Residue frames relative to the residue before (quaternion, step in Angstrom):
aa qw qx qy qz dx dy dz
M 1.0000 0.0000 0.0000 0.0000 0.00 0.00 0.00
K 0.1702 -0.7637 0.6159 0.0919 3.51 -1.22 0.65
L 0.1286 -0.8059 0.5774 0.0261 3.54 -1.02 0.90
F 0.3013 -0.6925 0.6276 0.1889 3.55 -0.81 1.03
S 0.0987 0.8381 -0.5171 0.1430 3.55 -0.49 1.16
S 0.1882 -0.7309 0.6433 0.1284 3.48 -1.43 0.16
G 0.5318 -0.6798 0.4132 0.2904 3.56 -0.93 0.90
A 0.7181 0.4302 -0.2531 0.4850 3.56 1.20 -0.46
S 0.5383 0.6643 -0.3993 0.3308 3.61 1.21 -0.31
P 0.3610 -0.7395 0.5179 0.2335 3.61 -0.68 0.99
Y 0.6125 0.5420 -0.3575 0.4508 3.58 1.16 -0.46
V 0.6126 0.5030 -0.3398 0.5062 3.56 1.09 -0.66
R 0.6380 0.5320 -0.3375 0.4428 3.57 0.92 -0.83
K 0.6247 0.5465 -0.3408 0.4415 3.56 0.95 -0.83
C 0.6603 0.4986 -0.3004 0.4745 3.58 0.93 -0.89
M 0.7062 0.4648 -0.2830 0.4530 3.56 0.88 -0.87
V 0.5743 0.5397 -0.3895 0.4767 3.62 1.11 -0.50
V 0.6311 0.5134 -0.3278 0.4802 3.59 0.93 -0.88
A 0.6699 0.5052 -0.3141 0.4441 3.61 0.83 -0.92
H 0.6595 0.4980 -0.3072 0.4720 3.59 0.96 -0.81
E 0.6461 0.5246 -0.3259 0.4484 3.57 0.93 -0.85
L 0.7420 0.4053 -0.2107 0.4907 3.58 1.10 -0.72
G 0.4990 -0.6745 0.4176 0.3487 3.58 1.26 -0.02
L 0.5187 0.6637 -0.3908 0.3712 3.57 1.21 0.48
A 0.4389 0.7446 -0.4434 0.2374 3.60 1.22 -0.30
G 0.6620 0.5341 -0.3093 0.4253 3.57 1.00 -0.79
R 0.6493 0.5113 -0.3176 0.4649 3.58 1.23 -0.30
I 0.6473 0.5231 -0.3108 0.4592 3.61 1.26 -0.09
E 0.2051 -0.7503 0.6215 0.0934 3.54 -0.85 1.10
H 0.2976 -0.7674 0.5427 0.1677 3.57 -0.79 1.00
L 0.2148 -0.7760 0.5858 0.0920 3.54 -0.89 1.04
A 0.4846 -0.6574 0.4839 0.3142 3.56 -0.86 0.90
A 0.0174 0.8040 -0.5910 0.0640 3.54 -0.94 0.93
A 0.1614 -0.7711 0.6108 0.0799 3.54 -1.13 0.71
A 0.0106 0.8262 -0.5619 0.0382 3.58 0.63 1.10
H 0.0678 0.7793 -0.6137 0.1070 3.57 -0.94 0.94
P 0.5088 -0.6782 0.4250 0.3170 3.63 -0.92 0.78
V 0.7470 0.3464 -0.2101 0.5271 3.59 1.19 -0.42
N 0.7680 0.2645 -0.1360 0.5672 3.57 0.74 -1.11
R 0.1234 -0.8558 0.4993 0.0557 3.54 0.27 1.29
D 0.4759 -0.6702 0.5091 0.2552 3.52 -1.14 0.84
P 0.3601 -0.7575 0.4926 0.2323 3.67 -0.43 1.09
N 0.5909 0.5745 -0.3863 0.4142 3.60 1.10 -0.54
I 0.6627 0.4647 -0.3041 0.5023 3.59 1.05 -0.70
V 0.6471 0.5571 -0.3247 0.4067 3.58 0.90 -0.97
R 0.5996 0.5700 -0.3716 0.4213 3.58 1.06 -0.62
S 0.7470 0.3548 -0.2112 0.5210 3.60 1.12 -0.55
N 0.7778 0.1411 -0.0478 0.6106 3.56 1.14 -0.69
P 0.3684 -0.7692 0.4681 0.2312 3.64 -0.33 1.15
L 0.6202 0.5496 -0.3403 0.4445 3.59 1.23 -0.38
G 0.3521 -0.7909 0.4452 0.2287 3.54 1.32 -0.27
K 0.5200 0.6612 -0.3932 0.3711 3.56 1.14 0.52
V 0.3043 -0.6706 0.6297 0.2475 3.51 -1.41 0.29
P 0.5712 -0.1986 -0.7953 -0.0423 1.45 -2.13 1.36
T 0.0737 -0.7191 0.6869 0.0750 3.49 -1.35 0.55
L 0.1637 -0.8055 0.5668 0.0558 3.57 -0.70 1.10
I 0.1752 -0.7395 0.6410 0.1070 3.54 -1.02 0.90
T 0.3176 -0.7763 0.5143 0.1788 3.56 -0.46 1.18
D 0.7000 -0.4747 0.3200 0.4269 3.58 -1.28 0.21
D 0.7021 0.4221 -0.2841 0.4982 3.62 1.15 -0.43
G 0.6431 -0.5790 0.3112 0.3929 3.57 1.25 0.28
T 0.4820 0.6673 -0.4404 0.3583 3.57 1.25 0.05
A 0.2965 -0.7430 0.5724 0.1801 3.58 -0.98 0.85
L 0.0759 -0.7933 0.6040 0.0110 3.57 -0.84 1.02
Y 0.1852 0.7359 -0.6360 0.1401 3.54 -1.11 0.80
D 0.6525 -0.1301 -0.7410 -0.0908 1.72 -2.25 1.11
S 0.8227 -0.2400 0.1419 0.4954 3.62 -1.18 -0.45
R 0.6158 0.5657 -0.3569 0.4164 3.59 1.04 -0.73
V 0.6675 0.4782 -0.2862 0.4938 3.57 0.99 -0.91
I 0.6666 0.5069 -0.3203 0.4429 3.60 0.85 -0.88
C 0.6596 0.5071 -0.3214 0.4522 3.59 0.91 -0.84
E 0.6713 0.4787 -0.3157 0.4697 3.58 0.94 -0.76
Y 0.5988 0.5491 -0.3500 0.4663 3.57 1.10 -0.66
L 0.6808 0.4820 -0.2977 0.4642 3.57 0.83 -0.97
D 0.6326 0.5304 -0.3427 0.4484 3.59 0.98 -0.76
D 0.6608 0.4936 -0.2974 0.4810 3.56 1.01 -0.82
L 0.6529 0.5204 -0.3111 0.4541 3.57 0.95 -0.91
G 0.7588 0.3900 -0.2010 0.4813 3.57 0.96 -0.87
G 0.4532 -0.7043 0.4484 0.3123 3.56 1.24 0.14
G 0.3526 0.7779 -0.4568 0.2487 3.55 1.12 0.69
S 0.3539 -0.7010 0.5759 0.2273 3.52 -1.40 -0.05
L 0.3025 0.7759 -0.5003 0.2371 3.57 1.11 0.61
F 0.6985 0.3098 -0.2379 0.5996 3.58 1.31 -0.22
P 0.3208 -0.7545 0.5339 0.2067 3.60 -0.21 1.19
R 0.4928 -0.7315 0.4027 0.2448 3.55 -0.89 0.99
S 0.8245 -0.0294 0.0684 0.5609 3.59 0.99 -0.66
G 0.7620 0.4352 -0.2778 0.3909 3.50 -1.39 0.04
A 0.8063 -0.3177 0.2172 0.4492 3.53 -1.37 -0.15
Q 0.6200 0.5523 -0.3555 0.4292 3.61 1.02 -0.76
R 0.6423 0.5274 -0.3320 0.4463 3.59 0.99 -0.80
W 0.7077 0.4564 -0.2806 0.4606 3.59 0.77 -0.99
R 0.6059 0.5481 -0.3547 0.4546 3.58 1.09 -0.64
S 0.7197 0.4500 -0.2699 0.4547 3.57 0.74 -1.02
L 0.6438 0.5062 -0.3244 0.4734 3.61 1.05 -0.71
T 0.6453 0.5007 -0.3290 0.4739 3.61 1.01 -0.70
E 0.6247 0.5220 -0.3367 0.4732 3.58 1.04 -0.72
Q 0.6186 0.5219 -0.3453 0.4751 3.59 1.04 -0.75
S 0.6735 0.4916 -0.3094 0.4572 3.60 0.89 -0.88
L 0.6119 0.5343 -0.3448 0.4704 3.60 1.04 -0.73
G 0.6834 0.4886 -0.2912 0.4577 3.56 0.83 -0.99
D 0.6637 0.4927 -0.3138 0.4672 3.59 0.89 -0.87
G 0.6415 0.5261 -0.3265 0.4528 3.60 1.03 -0.73
I 0.6296 0.5075 -0.3322 0.4855 3.58 1.03 -0.74
L 0.6637 0.4994 -0.3062 0.4652 3.57 0.94 -0.87
D 0.6031 0.5454 -0.3589 0.4583 3.60 1.00 -0.72
A 0.6813 0.4810 -0.2892 0.4699 3.57 0.88 -0.96
A 0.6458 0.5243 -0.3251 0.4499 3.58 0.97 -0.80
L 0.6676 0.4934 -0.3053 0.4664 3.57 0.95 -0.81
L 0.6340 0.5213 -0.3321 0.4648 3.58 1.01 -0.76
A 0.6494 0.5050 -0.3160 0.4728 3.57 1.00 -0.81
R 0.6535 0.5037 -0.3169 0.4677 3.56 0.99 -0.81
Y 0.6400 0.5162 -0.3372 0.4584 3.60 0.88 -0.86
E 0.6386 0.5410 -0.3285 0.4377 3.59 0.95 -0.86
G 0.7581 0.4064 -0.2102 0.4648 3.56 0.88 -0.93
A 0.7769 0.3817 -0.1848 0.4654 3.57 1.03 -0.76
M 0.7903 0.3327 -0.1518 0.4916 3.59 1.09 -0.64
R 0.6624 0.4818 -0.3350 0.4656 3.62 1.01 -0.62
P 0.5435 -0.6081 0.4553 0.3571 3.62 -0.97 0.80
E 0.6109 -0.6211 0.3515 0.3427 3.53 -0.92 0.97
A 0.6628 0.5277 -0.3105 0.4311 3.59 0.96 -0.81
L 0.7167 0.4372 -0.2421 0.4864 3.58 1.22 -0.42
R 0.4800 0.6926 -0.4331 0.3200 3.58 1.24 -0.07
W 0.2418 -0.7668 0.5870 0.0946 3.53 -1.11 0.86
A 0.3549 -0.7778 0.4798 0.1973 3.57 -0.27 1.27
D 0.6493 0.5188 -0.3304 0.4473 3.60 0.95 -0.78
W 0.6055 0.5433 -0.3559 0.4599 3.59 1.09 -0.64
S 0.6670 0.4910 -0.3006 0.4728 3.58 0.88 -0.93
A 0.6456 0.5194 -0.3209 0.4587 3.59 0.96 -0.85
G 0.6388 0.5332 -0.3244 0.4499 3.58 1.00 -0.74
Q 0.6615 0.4885 -0.3083 0.4783 3.58 0.99 -0.82
L 0.6572 0.5023 -0.3161 0.4646 3.59 0.97 -0.82
D 0.6135 0.5352 -0.3510 0.4625 3.59 1.12 -0.57
K 0.5978 0.5345 -0.3572 0.4788 3.61 1.08 -0.63
I 0.6451 0.5131 -0.3248 0.4638 3.56 0.92 -0.86
A 0.6635 0.5121 -0.3056 0.4518 3.57 0.89 -0.90
S 0.6591 0.4950 -0.3116 0.4727 3.59 0.95 -0.88
G 0.6564 0.5131 -0.3125 0.4562 3.57 0.96 -0.82
L 0.6335 0.5250 -0.3304 0.4625 3.57 1.01 -0.77
G 0.6204 0.5497 -0.3415 0.4430 3.56 1.07 -0.68
V 0.6422 0.4998 -0.3143 0.4888 3.56 1.06 -0.72
I 0.6397 0.5114 -0.3330 0.4674 3.60 0.93 -0.82
E 0.6308 0.5396 -0.3296 0.4497 3.57 0.97 -0.85
S 0.6784 0.4809 -0.2937 0.4714 3.61 0.92 -0.85
A 0.7087 0.4655 -0.2582 0.4629 3.58 1.03 -0.80
A 0.5142 0.7190 -0.3948 0.2506 3.59 1.11 -0.65
P 0.6605 0.5200 -0.3484 0.4147 3.65 0.84 -0.80
A 0.7078 0.4455 -0.2624 0.4814 3.59 1.14 -0.60
L 0.5141 0.6565 -0.4297 0.3465 3.63 1.19 -0.20
G 0.1036 -0.8510 0.5100 0.0711 3.57 1.08 -0.71
A 0.7516 -0.3469 0.2976 0.4755 3.53 -0.99 -0.94
R 0.3442 0.7694 -0.4852 0.2329 3.58 1.25 0.24
V 0.0850 -0.7739 0.6273 0.0173 3.58 -1.02 0.92
D 0.3214 0.7028 -0.5777 0.2627 3.53 -0.43 1.27
I 0.7561 -0.3928 0.2433 0.4634 3.57 -1.26 0.00
G 0.6121 0.5614 -0.3467 0.4360 3.57 1.14 -0.56
T 0.7261 0.4183 -0.2523 0.4839 3.57 0.72 -1.03
I 0.5914 0.5571 -0.3670 0.4530 3.60 1.08 -0.64
T 0.6742 0.4890 -0.3032 0.4630 3.58 0.87 -0.91
L 0.6639 0.4973 -0.3201 0.4577 3.59 0.90 -0.85
G 0.6239 0.5335 -0.3361 0.4617 3.58 1.05 -0.71
C 0.6681 0.4917 -0.3010 0.4704 3.58 0.99 -0.79
V 0.5767 0.5711 -0.3615 0.4589 3.57 1.16 -0.61
L 0.7108 0.4619 -0.2714 0.4557 3.58 0.72 -1.06
G 0.6261 0.5329 -0.3283 0.4650 3.57 1.10 -0.69
Y 0.6544 0.5033 -0.3121 0.4701 3.59 1.03 -0.77
L 0.6200 0.5279 -0.3449 0.4669 3.57 1.03 -0.72
D 0.6173 0.5291 -0.3422 0.4710 3.59 1.05 -0.69
L 0.6918 0.5037 -0.2784 0.4361 3.56 0.96 -0.87
R 0.8421 0.2396 -0.0660 0.4787 3.55 0.71 -1.12
F 0.7863 0.2571 -0.1244 0.5479 3.60 1.19 -0.48
A 0.1060 0.8354 -0.5305 0.0975 3.55 1.00 0.85
H 0.6052 0.5918 -0.3517 0.3997 3.59 1.12 -0.64
L 0.5706 0.5948 -0.3810 0.4189 3.59 1.23 -0.31
E 0.1578 -0.8235 0.5250 0.1463 3.57 1.26 -0.54
W 0.0103 0.8728 -0.4874 0.0223 3.56 0.89 0.99
R 0.5954 0.6002 -0.3713 0.3840 3.61 1.07 -0.65
S 0.6363 0.5782 -0.3520 0.3700 3.59 0.91 -0.82
A 0.7522 0.3483 -0.2035 0.5210 3.59 1.04 -0.67
H 0.7536 0.3243 -0.1793 0.5430 3.59 1.26 -0.13
P 0.0299 -0.8654 0.4999 0.0177 3.60 0.67 1.07
Q 0.6517 0.5110 -0.3363 0.4485 3.62 1.00 -0.68
A 0.6369 0.4973 -0.3218 0.4935 3.56 1.04 -0.74
A 0.6416 0.5272 -0.3263 0.4516 3.58 1.00 -0.78
A 0.6565 0.5036 -0.3153 0.4648 3.59 0.96 -0.83
W 0.6434 0.5036 -0.3267 0.4750 3.59 0.95 -0.82
F 0.6701 0.5202 -0.3032 0.4341 3.59 0.86 -0.98
E 0.6110 0.5669 -0.3568 0.4220 3.59 0.97 -0.80
T 0.6932 0.4570 -0.2650 0.4902 3.57 0.98 -0.86
F 0.6905 0.4855 -0.2946 0.4480 3.59 0.84 -1.00
N 0.6716 0.5216 -0.3017 0.4312 3.56 0.96 -0.86
A 0.6055 0.5570 -0.3517 0.4466 3.58 1.25 -0.27
R 0.4456 0.6829 -0.4689 0.3395 3.59 1.22 -0.09
P 0.5972 -0.5901 0.3909 0.3773 3.65 -0.95 0.73
A 0.6529 0.5242 -0.3247 0.4400 3.60 0.95 -0.80
M 0.6590 0.4809 -0.3067 0.4904 3.58 1.08 -0.67
Q 0.6660 0.4966 -0.3138 0.4598 3.59 0.94 -0.80
A 0.6511 0.5218 -0.3155 0.4520 3.59 1.07 -0.68
T 0.7627 0.3525 -0.1818 0.5108 3.59 1.18 -0.40
L 0.2096 0.8042 -0.5342 0.1547 3.59 1.12 0.46
P 0.4560 -0.7118 0.4545 0.2808 3.61 -0.77 0.98
R 0.1299 -0.7701 0.6184 0.0873 3.53 -1.20 0.56
A 0.4961 -0.6704 0.4666 0.2944 3.55 -0.94 0.89
């Protein structure tokens, strides 16, 4: 398998955490990619018209995207149980994944606004709105943290990648100070070998 990836992408990290948890990481070749919201990488676009990472090319040449699809594919390929099959556990973990992806979407939009948009065109209210989504999402994670325990599934993996990305790109938010329960959970979860093997890099 081949994966268009970026060392800083939290969505790529999510896929690779899943791969490590399932023992599949060694089967994935990483392809250099320069995903950008404006200057799109033609190498990615040839496989994924959206031009985004992660994009996975399976052994039979099929292109899969986005991270949600790739993670479920890897779970199926590895015979895993990171996606609960039914009942309340399934809906809980899928909702946590959606929460985490939504926080990451907001974080990336805020970053693009501040780092890529020309200064004269930046919209402060837009950035504030995205940061408010992050704050609201962190409040939910804080409330849920005591019940997360040692659970490892697509929900907790996504939330772990969210907090790691905030450390990387939004350290100034100092999210731990207002979210001690989330911080305590993350300290333990982030020590997992799969998380340590995929630490983001700028």
